[in-house]
C-alpha positions as CSV (number, residue, x, y, z in Angstrom):
1,H,-152.6,-60.1,-130.0
2,G,-151.1,-61.8,-133.1
3,A,-148.8,-58.5,-134.3
4,V,-147.5,-58.7,-130.5
5,D,-147.0,-62.9,-130.3
6,R,-145.0,-62.3,-134.0
7,V,-142.7,-60.0,-132.1
8,L,-142.2,-61.5,-129.3
9,G,-141.3,-65.0,-130.8
10,G,-144.3,-66.9,-128.9
11,A,-143.7,-66.9,-125.6
12,P,-147.3,-66.9,-124.0
13,G,-146.3,-65.6,-121.1
14,D,-144.8,-62.1,-122.6
15,V,-147.2,-61.7,-124.8
16,K,-150.2,-61.5,-121.9
17,D,-148.0,-59.0,-120.4
18,V,-147.5,-56.5,-123.4
19,L,-150.9,-57.0,-124.0
20,Q,-152.1,-55.9,-120.3
21,T,-149.3,-53.3,-120.4
22,L,-151.1,-51.8,-123.3
23,F,-154.5,-51.8,-122.5
24,L,-153.2,-50.0,-119.6
25,K,-151.3,-47.6,-121.3
26,L,-154.5,-46.8,-123.9
27,M,-157.0,-46.5,-120.7
28,E,-154.9,-43.9,-118.6
29,A,-155.3,-40.4,-118.0
30,D,-158.9,-41.1,-119.4
31,A,-157.9,-43.0,-122.1
32,R,-155.8,-40.0,-123.7
33,R,-153.3,-42.6,-125.8
34,L,-156.5,-44.2,-127.3
35,R,-158.0,-40.9,-128.4
36,S,-154.5,-39.9,-130.2
37,F,-155.9,-42.1,-133.2
38,Q,-156.5,-39.4,-135.9
39,G,-158.8,-41.9,-138.5
40,R,-155.9,-41.5,-141.2
41,S,-156.1,-45.6,-140.7
42,K,-157.9,-48.3,-140.1
43,L,-158.3,-48.5,-136.3
44,S,-157.3,-52.1,-136.6
45,T,-154.1,-51.2,-138.2
46,W,-153.0,-48.6,-135.8
47,L,-153.9,-50.9,-133.1
48,V,-151.4,-53.2,-134.5
49,A,-148.7,-50.7,-135.2
50,V,-149.2,-49.5,-131.8
51,A,-148.7,-52.8,-130.3
52,R,-145.8,-53.6,-132.0
53,R,-144.3,-50.9,-130.8
54,E,-145.1,-51.4,-127.0
55,A,-143.6,-55.5,-127.5
56,L,-140.7,-54.0,-129.5
57,D,-140.5,-51.5,-126.3
58,F,-141.0,-54.7,-123.9
59,L,-137.8,-56.4,-125.8
60,A,-135.8,-53.6,-125.3
61,R,-136.5,-53.3,-121.7
62,K,-135.5,-57.1,-121.1
63,G,-132.2,-56.6,-123.1
64,R,-133.5,-58.9,-126.2
65,S,-134.1,-58.1,-129.9
66,A,-137.3,-59.6,-131.6
67,P,-136.4,-62.8,-133.6
68,A,-136.8,-62.1,-137.4
69,P,-140.6,-63.4,-139.1
70,A,-140.0,-66.2,-141.8
71,P,-141.7,-64.6,-144.4
72,I,-138.9,-61.6,-144.5
73,E,-136.5,-64.5,-144.0
74,Q,-138.2,-66.1,-147.4
75,M,-138.5,-62.9,-149.3
76,V,-135.1,-62.6,-148.8
77,A,-133.9,-66.0,-149.5
78,E,-136.4,-66.0,-152.6
79,S,-134.7,-61.9,-153.6
80,A,-131.6,-63.3,-153.7
81,G,-131.8,-65.5,-156.1
82,D,-130.9,-68.7,-154.5
83,P,-134.2,-71.0,-153.5
84,G,-131.5,-73.6,-152.4
85,T,-131.2,-71.5,-149.4
86,A,-132.3,-73.1,-146.6
87,V,-133.7,-70.0,-144.7
88,D,-135.1,-72.3,-141.8
89,S,-131.6,-73.5,-140.8
90,A,-130.7,-72.0,-137.4
91,Q,-127.9,-70.6,-139.0
92,E,-129.4,-68.5,-141.7
93,S,-132.3,-67.2,-139.3
94,K,-129.6,-66.1,-136.8
95,R,-128.2,-64.3,-139.9
96,V,-131.5,-62.2,-141.5
97,R,-132.4,-61.3,-137.5
98,S,-129.0,-60.1,-137.0
99,A,-129.3,-58.0,-140.2
100,L,-132.7,-57.0,-139.6
101,D,-131.6,-55.5,-136.4
102,R,-129.2,-53.3,-138.2
103,L,-131.7,-51.9,-140.5
104,P,-132.9,-48.3,-139.7
105,P,-136.0,-48.5,-137.3
106,R,-138.3,-47.3,-139.9
107,D,-136.9,-50.0,-142.5
108,S,-137.5,-52.9,-140.1
109,L,-140.7,-51.4,-139.5
110,L,-141.5,-51.1,-143.0
111,L,-140.8,-54.3,-143.9
112,Q,-142.9,-56.0,-141.0
113,L,-145.9,-53.6,-142.1
114,V,-145.6,-54.7,-146.3
115,C,-143.7,-57.8,-146.3
116,V,-145.2,-59.6,-143.5
117,D,-148.8,-57.9,-142.0
118,G,-149.8,-57.1,-145.7
119,A,-150.4,-54.0,-145.0
120,S,-151.2,-51.4,-148.7
121,Y,-148.7,-48.7,-148.9
122,E,-151.7,-46.5,-148.0
123,E,-151.6,-48.0,-144.9
124,A,-148.2,-47.7,-144.2
125,A,-148.1,-44.2,-145.5
126,R,-150.6,-43.6,-142.5
127,I,-148.6,-45.8,-140.2
128,L,-145.1,-43.7,-141.3
129,S,-147.2,-40.5,-141.3
130,A,-145.6,-40.0,-145.0
131,P,-146.3,-39.9,-148.6
132,V,-148.2,-42.5,-149.9
133,N,-145.6,-42.4,-153.0
134,S,-142.8,-42.5,-151.0
135,I,-143.8,-45.8,-149.6
136,S,-142.6,-47.9,-152.8
137,P,-139.1,-46.4,-153.1
138,W,-137.9,-46.8,-149.1
139,L,-139.2,-50.2,-149.4
140,H,-137.1,-51.3,-152.3
141,R,-134.2,-49.0,-150.5
142,A,-135.1,-51.5,-147.0
143,K,-134.9,-54.4,-149.4
144,D,-131.6,-52.9,-150.4
145,R,-130.4,-52.7,-147.3
146,L,-131.0,-55.7,-145.9
147,K,-129.6,-57.8,-148.8
148,T,-126.5,-55.7,-148.4
149,L,-125.9,-56.6,-145.0
150,L,-126.5,-59.7,-145.5
151,A,-124.1,-60.3,-148.5
152,E,-122.0,-58.3,-146.0
153,K,-122.6,-61.0,-143.3
154,R,-121.9,-63.5,-145.7
155,C,-118.4,-61.7,-146.9
156,T,-117.3,-62.1,-143.2
157,D,-118.3,-65.4,-142.5
158,A,-116.4,-66.7,-145.5
159,E,-113.3,-65.0,-144.9
160,A,-113.3,-66.0,-140.9
161,S,-113.8,-69.5,-142.4
162,S,-110.9,-69.5,-144.9
163,L,-108.8,-68.5,-141.9
164,Q,-109.2,-71.4,-139.8
């Protein structure tokens, strides 16, 4: 429930719809999808990943994008070395969400798993079907890509402001 709620940004009716759809999908065809769990991670970790994907699919069908979770916004502000950044401002949140939307799906999922959900590298590796020793460099590159996208957006915004 929590994973779906975070992806959908707290829309209770939508959360309930996604969870019902997910339950039906897990149980259809004699629970084929549920039986696809291979035990390479904890069942709860696997269910969170499946639920998150279902919530993202729901948003895509509705033509909406997922709101960026506050912990990632905070991580970006801290890693940028600017503690005075007002990450709770609507403009900054929108900028971070836009950058997250432009990341490759694996980067976005990896940031969510490790930085927001607190998954271990082992759990993230199982969910992504990757070697554990790949997670650290992928995570580092995902953070760098996010910082680059945010810096590009800042430059673009500054250039637009100076032209006005």
